[in-house]
C-alpha positions in Angstrom: -14.8 26.2 11.6 -14.9 25.9 15.4 -17.6 27.7 17.3 -16.1 30.2 19.8 -19.0 30.4 22.2 -18.0 30.6 25.9 -18.2 27.2 27.5 -16.9 25.6 30.7 -13.4 24.5 29.8 -11.3 22.2 32.0 -8.1 23.6 33.3 -5.0 21.4 33.4 -3.2 21.4 36.7 -5.3 24.2 38.3 -3.7 23.7 41.7 -0.2 24.4 40.3 -1.2 27.7 38.7 -1.2 26.4 35.1 -4.1 27.9 33.2 -4.4 25.8 30.1 -7.9 24.6 29.1 -8.7 21.6 27.0 -11.8 21.9 24.7 -12.1 18.2 23.9 -15.7 18.1 25.2 -16.7 21.1 23.0 -15.0 19.7 19.9 -16.5 16.3 20.4 -19.9 17.9 20.6 -19.4 19.7 17.4 -18.1 16.6 15.7 -21.3 14.9 16.8 -23.4 17.7 15.3 -21.6 17.1 12.0 -22.1 13.4 12.2 -25.8 13.8 12.9 -26.1 16.0 9.8 -24.5 13.1 7.9 -26.9 10.6 9.4 -24.1 8.9 11.3 -24.2 7.7 14.9 -22.6 9.9 17.7 -18.8 9.6 18.2 -18.2 8.1 21.7 -14.9 8.4 23.5 -14.4 4.7 23.0 -14.8 5.1 19.2 -12.6 8.2 19.2 -9.9 6.2 20.9 -10.1 3.4 18.3 -10.2 5.7 15.3 -7.6 8.3 16.5 -5.1 6.1 18.2 -5.3 8.0 21.5 -5.9 5.8 24.5 -9.3 5.8 26.1 -7.8 6.7 29.5 -6.1 9.8 28.1 -9.3 10.9 26.3 -11.4 10.4 29.5 -8.9 12.4 31.5 -9.0 15.2 29.0 -12.7 15.1 28.6 -13.4 15.3 32.3 -10.6 17.8 33.1 -8.5 15.4 35.2 -5.5 15.5 32.9 -2.2 16.6 34.4 -0.4 16.9 31.0 -0.8 16.2 27.3 1.9 14.9 24.9 2.6 16.5 21.5 1.8 13.1 19.9 -1.6 13.2 21.5 -2.3 16.7 20.3 -1.2 15.7 16.8 -3.4 12.6 16.7 -6.4 14.6 17.9 -5.9 17.4 15.4 -5.4 15.0 12.5 -8.6 13.2 13.5 -10.8 16.2 14.1 -9.7 17.9 10.9 -11.6 15.2 9.0 -14.7 17.1 10.0 -13.7 20.7 10.2 -10.7 22.9 10.7 -9.3 22.5 14.2 -6.0 24.0 15.4 -4.0 23.7 18.6 -5.6 27.0 19.7 -9.0 25.4 19.4 -8.0 22.3 21.4 -6.0 24.0 24.0 -6.6 27.5 25.3 -4.4 29.5 27.6 -6.3 31.7 30.0 -4.7 34.8 31.6 -4.3 34.1 35.4 -6.6 36.1 37.6 -4.9 39.2 39.2 -2.2 39.2 36.6 -2.0 42.5 34.8 0.0 41.1 31.9 2.8 43.5 32.3 6.3 42.2 32.8 8.1 43.2 35.9 10.6 46.1 35.5 14.1 44.8 34.8 17.1 46.5 36.3 19.7 47.5 33.8 23.3 47.7 35.0 25.7 50.0 33.3 28.5 47.9 31.9 31.9 49.3 32.3 
């Protein structure tokens, strides 16, 4: 199971107002804890790329928070790979954060009488 401790997550497209964080760095650290328990060497981004089928450039961008977007295929490949170690869901990999100053309420909608 994925640890839910607060960590610094990287926000995709922060300047455009999108508030989606990628927890690849956190998940990779947890995988490396599992690998250490098994007496295996740490999983590098290069090895992750080779074993998961996700390109090293995409992994590096996600790992450092420079990613502009992520494809469904990439999400699928990462989830399939990480689930070899422990249960990881889309919600673990990507997290939506409520924008600051947003109350969460929808704006009132005007209703017109039809007639």
